[in-house]
C-alpha positions as CSV (number, residue, x, y, z in Angstrom):
1,M,134.5,71.0,82.9
2,D,135.0,73.3,80.0
3,A,138.4,74.1,78.6
4,V,138.5,77.7,79.7
5,R,137.6,76.8,83.2
6,A,140.0,74.0,83.2
7,V,143.1,76.4,82.0
8,A,142.0,79.1,84.6
9,E,144.1,77.3,87.1
10,P,147.8,78.4,86.9
11,R,149.2,74.8,87.5
12,R,147.1,73.3,84.7
13,R,148.3,76.1,82.5
14,E,152.0,75.2,83.3
15,I,151.3,71.6,82.8
16,L,149.9,72.4,79.3
17,R,153.0,74.4,78.6
18,L,155.2,71.5,79.6
19,V,153.5,69.1,77.3
20,W,152.9,71.7,74.5
21,E,155.6,70.5,72.1
22,S,156.5,66.9,73.3
23,E,154.9,64.1,75.4
24,L,156.0,63.6,78.9
25,S,155.1,61.1,81.4
26,A,153.0,61.7,84.5
27,G,156.0,61.3,86.8
28,E,158.1,63.6,84.6
29,I,155.4,66.2,85.0
30,A,155.0,65.8,88.6
31,E,158.7,66.1,89.2
32,R,158.3,69.8,88.1
33,F,156.0,70.8,90.7
34,D,156.0,71.2,94.5
35,V,152.9,69.4,95.2
36,T,152.2,65.5,95.4
37,F,151.9,63.2,92.6
38,G,148.2,62.7,93.3
39,A,147.6,66.5,93.0
40,V,149.3,66.5,89.7
41,S,147.3,63.4,88.6
42,Q,144.1,65.3,89.5
43,H,145.2,68.2,87.2
44,L,145.9,65.9,84.4
45,K,142.5,64.2,84.7
46,V,140.7,67.7,84.6
47,L,142.7,68.6,81.3
48,R,142.2,65.2,79.8
49,D,138.4,65.5,80.7
50,A,138.3,68.8,79.0
51,G,139.9,67.4,75.9
52,L,143.1,69.6,76.3
53,V,145.7,66.7,76.5
54,T,145.9,63.3,75.1
55,L,146.9,60.2,77.0
56,R,148.9,57.4,75.7
57,Q,149.6,54.4,77.9
58,D,152.8,52.4,77.6
59,G,152.7,49.4,80.0
60,K,152.4,51.2,83.4
61,K,153.5,54.5,82.3
62,R,150.9,57.2,81.1
63,F,152.3,59.9,78.6
64,Y,150.5,63.2,78.1
65,Q,150.8,65.8,75.4
66,A,148.7,69.0,74.6
67,D,146.0,68.5,71.9
68,R,146.2,71.8,70.3
69,E,144.0,70.9,67.4
70,A,141.2,70.2,69.8
71,M,141.7,73.4,71.6
72,G,140.7,75.5,68.5
73,P,141.3,79.1,69.4
74,L,142.2,78.5,72.9
75,A,145.6,77.2,71.7
76,D,146.5,80.5,69.9
77,Y,145.6,82.4,73.0
78,L,147.6,80.2,75.3
79,Q,150.6,80.3,72.9
80,S,150.5,84.1,72.6
81,M,150.2,84.5,76.4
82,W,153.4,82.5,76.9
83,A,155.1,84.2,74.1
84,T,154.2,87.6,75.9
85,R,155.4,86.4,79.3
86,L,158.7,85.3,77.7
87,D,159.2,88.6,76.1
88,T,158.6,90.3,79.3
89,L,161.0,88.2,81.2
90,A,163.6,88.8,78.4
91,E,163.0,92.5,78.8
92,L,163.3,92.4,82.7
93,A,166.5,90.5,82.3
94,E,168.0,92.9,80.0
95,A,167.2,95.8,82.2
96,A,168.7,94.0,85.2
97,E,171.7,93.3,83.2
98,R,172.1,97.0,82.2
99,A,171.6,98.1,85.8
100,E,174.4,96.1,86.8
101,R,176.7,97.6,84.5
102,P,176.2,101.4,84.8
103,E,179.8,102.3,84.0
104,E,179.4,100.9,80.4
105,S,176.5,103.3,79.7
106,E,178.5,106.3,81.4
107,G,181.6,105.4,79.3
108,S,179.5,105.3,76.0
109,N,178.2,108.8,76.5
110,R,181.8,110.4,76.4
């Protein structure tokens, strides 16, 4: 499976985001999802086969980390997509906070 098709699935994008900066074990990744460990393991296999994550084995534990260098331009796209989503989330949170305090905006107009 090519890299673009691999990241088309939302859970795989979320897994990549989780292992973007640091290495996590398969169990730590699986804990963050509401699906079975087996399902997460399958997603990790797809990401690994597409060359998007690296695998390091330590005893019985498997550790994964995004391979941003191997992703090429896809890495920049994913990073900008996540940054945009975070900016949008911050804007929504600020708007909600302002909506909860209408008295402050009324008082500042006087």
